[in-house]
N, C-alpha and C positions, 0 to 999 in steps of 0.2 A: 503493499499499499505506500501512499504518498507520505510525505513528511508534513502535509497540511494538516492542522487539527481538524477531526471530524466532530460532528455534532450528532451523538448517539442518544437515541431515547427508548425507554423501556417503560412501557404501560403496564397496569397491575403490578406496581413495585412492590407492594405490601405483602405479596404471597411469596410462598415459598420457590415457585418457579421464577418470579421477577427477580429474588434475592441471588439464587443460582445462578441465573443467566446474567446477571449484571456482574457478579464476579468473575464469571468465566471471559467475558468480554474484555472487563477491565484491568485483567491480569495477563491479556495478549492470546489467548486462545484462538480468537476470531482474527484479528488484524496483524497479528505478529506482535514480537517485543520492541518495534521500532515506531508505533503508530500512536501519536498522542491522541487524545479525545477530550471532549466535554461531555460528560454524562448526566442526562435529564432525567429523574425518575417520576413517573406520572401517577397519581392516584386519586381516586375521589375524594372530596373534601372530608368527609368523617373518618376517612382512613389516613389521611395524609401525616397525622401527627406520628404513627407508627413509622413512617418511612424516616421521618425527620430523627425520631429518638431510638430507633431500633434498626432498620436497614442501614442508613448511611453509615453509623458507627461500626457496624459490622464489615461494611465494604472497606472502611479505612483502615481497620485492625488487620485485613488481609492484605495490605500493601499493595492498594490498587495504584501502583507507580505509574502507569499510562494515564491515569485520569488527571487533566490539567485544572479541571474545575467540576465540582459537583452541583446540581440543583434539583430541587424537587418541587413539583406544583401540581395543582388541580386544574391548571388551565391548558388543555390541549392547544388552543391557538398559539400560547407562549412556547411551549414545548415543540411543536411540529415547525415553527418559523424557522427556515434556513438548516432543518434537519437533514443530514445524509443518509442515516439509517434509521429506521422506526421498527421496533419489535414491539407488536401488539399481543400481550400476554394478559391483558384484561377481558373479563366476562365470566360468566357462569360455567364452571367445569362440569363434567358428568358426576353425578353422585347418586347413591341409592335413595329412592324416594322420588327422584326425578324423572320423568319420561324425557324421550329425546326431542319431541315436539316442546315441551316446556323449556329446554334448554335453547333451541332455536327461537323460540318466541321472544325469550328473555334476551339473547345476544342480539337478535335482530336490532331490538330497541338500542343497544349499546352501539353496535357497529353503523347505525345511522347518524349516531351522534359523532362518532370517530369521523365517520367520511365526510360529514358537512365540515368538521373543523379543518382536515386535510384539504379539502376542496378549496376553502377560504385562504390558507396561508401556506401551504407546502411548496417547495420549488420544484419543478419538473423533473428533475433529476434524482429525487428522494427514493430509496428503495426501501419497500415495506414489507415485512413478514408476518402474516396471520399465523398464531401459534395456537390459539386456544379453539376446542371442538364447539361447534361443526365447522369446521376449518371451510370446507367448500363453500357453505351457505354463508359464513361470515363474510368471505371474500366476494361471493355474489353481491351481497348488500353494500359492502365497502365499494365496489366497482361502480354500482348503481350510483352512489352519492357522491362519485369523484369524476365526474365529466372534464375536468381541467387537467387530470392526471392521465399519463399512458397506461393501459392496461399491463403492459409488459412489465412495469416497473412495481408491481404488485405480486406476491406470491404466496403461497400457504403451505403448511408442513403435512408432508406424507412420510418424512423421513423415518419417524419412529417405527412405522410398520416395514419400512425398506431395512432398517437395522435389524429389527428383529427377525426378519424372514432370513437374512443373511447369516445372521448367529445360529439360528436352527441348523442351516445347512452346514455351516462350520463344525458346528457340536457333533452333528450326525456324521462327520468325515474326519473328525480330530485334527482340523486344521485350524490356523488363525483366521479370525473373523475377515482380515484383508485379503484372505487368499479367494474370497467370494466376490465376483464382480459383476455388475450389469443385471442385478435383481431389478424387477420393475413392480412398482405399486400401481394399478389401474384404478380410476374413478373415484370413489367417495370415501373420505376418512370417517369411516364407520363400520360396524360389525360386518357390513357387506363388501368392505375392499377386496379386490381380487389381485392376489399374489401371482406373479407371472415368474415361475421358475424356469420355464422351457427356454428362455433366452439368456439365462444366467450362466455364468462361466465360473469354474473353481480351477484353483491350481493344485495338483494332486501327483505327488511324487515328482515334483520338477516339471511337470509339463500341464498346459493348459487343456481343458475337455469340458463339455456340457455339464451343468449339475445335475441334470436329468439322467445321464448316462452313468456319473458317478454315483448317486444314490440309488439307482436300480430297483426303485419302487414307486412304481406308477399309482397304485392306490393310494398310498400314503400321501403322497406329493399334491395328487388332486384332491383327496378329501379330507384327511386326518390333518395334515399339515395347515391346509386352509381354515379349519375349525379352531385349531389352536391359535392360531395368528389373529383370527377375527374376534376371538374371545379375551384376549390377553388382558385387555384395559379391565374388564368387568370382572376376570378371574383376581387380578391385583386389587381392586376396589373391595372385593369381597372376603377376600383371604387376610389381607394386610390392613385394611380399612385405610388405605392411603391412596394417594395419587402416584402417577409416575413423573415427579417434577425433575428428576436426575436426567432419566432417559430423555425427556423432552427438551431440557435445556442443551444437553450434548448434541441431540439432532438438529436442534435449532442453529447451532453454530456451526455443525457441519454443512447444512443446507446452505447457509448465508456465505461460509467459505466458498463452497462450490461456484454459488453464484457470483460473488465478487472477485473472486481470484480464478475460476476455471476449473473444470473437469480435467483428469488426465486424458491424455489421447487415446482415443478407442474406447474410452469408459464413459459410462452415463449414470445418473442417478435419478431419484424420483421426486418430482416436485408437484404441487398442485398450481396450476397456472390457468390463465383465462384462455379457453380453446380457440385455435385458429381454423377450426375443421378438420384436423389431421385424425383419421382413423374413423371417420365419419361421426365424430363427436361434434355436436351442435356449435356453431361458433359463438363465443362468447360465454360459454358455459364453463364454469370453474371444474378441474377434471384433472386427477393425478395421471401424468405422463411419464414416459422416459426423456430425461432432459441432459443434454450435454450443453457446456458452456465453454465455447473455443476463444470467444472475445470476451475478457472480463466484465461483468454487468450485464451480458446479454444473453440471456438463454434461448435455446432452439429446441423445438420438440424432435427427437430422434425419427427419422423417417425410413421407410422401407422395411420395416419388420413384418416377416410373414405370419399372420395370425390365421389360425384354423378355425374351423366353425364354432367349435365350443368356447375359445377366447373371445371370437367375435360376438356371440351371444351374450358372454358376461360383460364385455364393454357396454352393449347397449342396454342390459339391464342396469348396470351401474349409473349410466347416463340417466335413465328414467328415474332413478332414485334421488339424483341430484336434482333433477329437475322439478320433482314433487316436492323437495325440501325446500327449494328456491321459492317455490309457488308459494307454499305455506308462510314462509317469512315475508313474501311480498304481501300477502293476505292480510297478516299482522300489522303491518305497516301501511296497509289501504293504498298500495301502490299497483300500478298496472305495468307488466312486462313490455308493453309496446311503447311506453313512453322515453324519448331520447334523452330528457334532460330533467332535472329534480331542482325544485325551489325549496331553499331552506325554510323551514317551519319556525314558529317561535321558540321551540324547546332549545333550539342551538342558540339563541340569543340570550335565554333565561340562563342555561348552564354556563353560558360564558360571563354573565354578569354576576353568578353566584361564586365563580371560582375565585379560590385563595391561592397565595403563592409564598412559599419561603424560597429565598434565593441565595446560595452560597458562592462564593469566591468572585465577588465584585471588588471595584477598588476601595470600598468603604473598610473603615476598621472594623475587622471582625476576628474572632479566634481563628488561629493558624488551624485548627485541626481540622476544620471544614474544607480546606483547600487539598487539593491533590499533591502529591510529592513534588511533580514537576512545576506546579504554579508555586509552591512555596521556595522552591529554589529559586525561581525566576525572580520573585519578590524580596530574595534575599533574608527570608525569615530564618531565624537561628533557634526557634523554639522547639 
């Protein structure tokens, strides 16, 4: 990355996911050890104090040396202005007692507000990553409310399932995870996501070969493997009473690093992007595709993969699921899919007016402990 200071924003900063992700970004896991940044943590006003007195001290204790300046705010307009990378980790996560439609409806309201703020103030080059379930639908709502931004600058996360599938194959073959490449997650980030192992490759005994040939168990790969993968989130919540914050944060960093820095030649990953019509998926529909990045910051859908009838049917089923969930979210927001532009409603202005801000690292006299190490050095602070 460049030596220019980046403005990085993390929403939902009071949660465990926001904390873990902020730590990974601030210590160099994403941009490397020579990229300075200003880190902005965003949270709703009632939870903002938790960020100030809890999250920020934790991050600074972990020697976030690459952060020149910290700030926390409930104003999305302030946070998103001039931002280079925005991680959207806010929203209601899946949990027992909530149906998927409950989550879709609640998060549709959240991402309408986020989209309106982005459309008001975000610069055209900003890169936006949607992290929270349901990623496809959240991205659909976000895209609807951001006509001023390029759809290609917004992606969502299917890397968690991509990593899990690769790990399952690696464990079956007793090889390292990075010896499994070109896994594909097609479709919706839900219990119906479709893992494509047929195009994956493994390195076994020093030579590359198709993962299907290496495993040699067609029934397991087509049925049991898919069932385990699709139910992994629910199993974790049921057995451990927790969410997959660590794996999600790691996957987010890997997703963004591939997007901003590029994938290895000949390799691809899985990302939810706005469809361009590839593989018969409706143009404009958020869908998880195989993605390669040959030019940093510009993803491309991998073309020319041979899909059999079974795989094609699965893609069409997943596309219909995404369309149905998008339609439900739009109905909650009283939108029509045919509208080409969206006007801001009064809620965006009310939220903007009620927002409060704590800002650290300005030129005003403040305790040095709230500045990043690089900023303290720049100011000549000896505390």
